[in-house]
N, C-alpha and C positions, 0 to 999 in steps of 0.2 A: 710946218712940215710933218710933225708928229700927228696933228689932227688929220691931215690929208692921207697919211698912211693908214690910220685907223678906219677912215671912210672906205678906202680901197679894200682893206681887209674885210670889212663888214659886207661889202658888195660881193666879194669873192665867196664868202661863206654862204650868203643868200643864194648865189648862183649854184653853188655845189649842192645845197639842200634842195633847190628846185630841180636840179638835174637828177638827184636821187629819187625824188618823188615822181618825176615824169618817166623815168626809165621803166620800160615794160618788164614785168616779172614773168620770166619763162619757166613754167614748171619743169622740174627735172624728173624724168621717169627713170628710176634705177635700173629697171629691166632693159630699157632701151640703151642706156649707157653700157651695160654689161654686154648686150648684143653687139654693139659697135666695137668694144674693146676685146671681146672674147667670143667670137662667133663659133658655133660648133664645126662648121665646114673648115675653117682655118685651123682649128685644133686637130681635126682628123688628118688634114693634109700634113701638118707639121709632124705628127706622130709617125705616120707611115713613111714620109720622106726621110726622116731621121733614121728610122730602122733600115729602110732599103738602101739608103746611101752608105750606111755603115757596113751593111752586108756586101754591097758592091765592092767596097774597099777590101773586105776580107777575101772575097773571091779573086780580086785582082792580085793580091799578094799571096794567093794560094794558102790562105789560113782559115778557110771556111769549114773547119771541122765541126762536128756536132758539139763538142765541148765549147769551142769559141763562139759558135752561133747561140748556144744556150746562154753564155755570158752576155752576149749582145742583147738577147731578149730580156734578160733580167735588168739590164741597165737602161735600154732604150724603150721597152714596151711595158714591162710590168708596173712601173710607177703610174702608168696612165690607164690601168684597168681597175674598175670598181669591183673588187673581188667579192665583197659581201652581196652586192646586188646580183651578180652573176650566180652566186650560190643559192640565194633565195629563190630566184626564178627557176633554177634547176630542180630544186626540191619542192617548189610550189607550197601547198598547204602543210606539208610535212615539216617545213621549217619551224613553225610555231610549236611543234611537239618536242623539239630538241632543247636541251639545256645549253648553257653557255659553252661548256667544254665540247659538247657534240657539234655545236654550230661551228666552232673554231676548227674542229677536226675536218669537217666538210670544206670549209674555206681553204684549209691547207691542201686538201686533196685536189680541189679545183685548181688551185694555184700551180701545183706540180703538173697537173694534166695540161693546163693551158700553156705552160712553158713548152711542153713537148709539141702541142698543136701549132704554136707559132713558129717553132723551129722547123717543123715539117712544112709549114706554109712558106717560109723563106727559102727552104731548099727546093721547093717546087719551081723556083725560078732558076733553071739550069744555067742559062747564059744571061748575064746581066751586064750589058755594055754601058747603059745609061739609065737614069731613073726619071720618068716623066709621069706625073700624077695630076689628074684633073677631076673636078667635081662633075659627075655625069648628069645629074639633074638638080633641080632646086631642093635644098635641104628641107625635110619635113620636120616641123617643130610642134610639140605639144607639152605645155608646161615646162618642166625641167628636163625633158627628154628630146632627143633628136635622132633622125635616121639620115645617115650620110652615105651616099653612094659614090664610090671612087672608081675611076678608070685608070688602071696602072699599066704602063708600058715600060718594059725593062730591056727590050731588044728590038732593033730595027726590023728584024725579019719576022718576029712573032706578033700575033694578034694581042691587043690589050686585054688584060684580065679584069674582071669586075669584082669588086669587093664592097660589101655593105657593113658599115660600122654603126652599131646601135649605141648611142651615147647618153650619158646622164650627167647633169651638172649639180654638184654639191661643192661649192667654192670654186671649182674649175671643172672643165669638161673631161670626162673619162669614159672609156669603153666598157660596156658590160656584156656585149655579145658581138660576134663577127659572123657574117654569112659569106662563105668562100666556096666557090664552085657549087653554089646552090644549097649548101649545107650550113645550117645554124649550129655553131659550136655548143651553145648552151642548151638548145633543144635536143641535141644529141645526148648530152649528159642527162637531161630530164627524162628522155626515153629509157635510158639505161637504168636510172634510179627507179622509175615507176615499174619497170618490168621486174626488177628484183623484189621490190616491196610487195607487188601482187603475188609473187610466187612464194616468198619466204618471210615477208614482214620487214618493218622498219628496223627492228633490233638487229636482224641478220645483216641488213645493209650497213648499219653502224659498225658492226664487228668486222665485216668484210673490208670496209674503208679503212678501219684502224689497222688491220693486217697488211693491207697494201702499202700504207704509208710507212709501216715499220720495216717493210722489205726494201725500201729505197735507200 
């Protein structure tokens, strides 16, 4: 009986080893797995849907004040913005001329400014009965960056608005620029910075930015 059991066990072990050697080894592409689990289009939809749905509830309860909308942006949008990338693009080559404290100064300035921009963007939706967001076209990808175009409808009577989110992935997808009503937020800052630097120099822009932040 013991001998029979040992023979059966040996056969099972041989079959298991054979099955392991015969099983095809499928190479796992880490980038493909990330794309399946965390596509940029889904990330963009989730960010905007969460922000707009929360704003809809504020409007419904008549609590959509500037203060409350600002809190909403800080909670629902700000964590999904890559502030350093936004600031680097806005300053272009001047970024490398700044020390660590100066870089942080501009990051803080862009953060304060973007909060105001997103608050204004949300308040542009005067009547918001429901939230319907769809990808307008195929998402454009290049390395760790993506261009996501969304069609947003917040009222049955109004035409859908178009918004483009420029996204970058470092561990997760985050926004580094928004194009709304045909205007790029970061390019707008870039134009302002370059204009001041050409007229008065980089040091003057640093001082002006410092003064503006201290007034807040």
